[in-house]
Steps between C-alpha positions, in 0.01 A plus 500: 500500500135567583537864388656392172207266429250775584674743266512236227129425541411868492708566190330209320162653579609837367636352179179307432266784594257572217499825310189673624240574241382852451230691317602651166307749288530528123348810348359506149569833330546610139417149373785345701542301821735688735699183562539271201747257660432443870688253727322409825497228768221242528202636692525854364177678415517712185237766433460665161334845502370661181614864491404539133181654363416183303426145623774237525521133603763276655502147357769238565593320176397159641191647669639444851343836586295758312315817579185651364538828313628758749364852469695802623620445861367141508740235627564127477706293747657156484707321765776283352496175698731305267846559356530550127491752220166661424469708183193718458346749257200726443239334277378841385852620413717190433817708464481554878698216656659419833667217688510393864777262608420333831789340688507273805 
């Protein structure tokens, strides 16, 4: 009986274990974000890197996060601490859009 309870307790811990956050990179090239629809767990750090020859920005539509203009090879990072959907765009080139969906 003791072994059964230990196995049950261990399996409950495994089931409720959080998805570990990771670091993700989104490259900006040819006036596009390399990932336009990203799904990540809470706590993930996303870094945008400008691989274009012109400046770009990353601005969340509700201004949750925003970067300065990024020159070639400049980067901007944001760690997503809350669940939700975060849509963003480039203020210099508004046709450039992306979305990050953060789950629990």
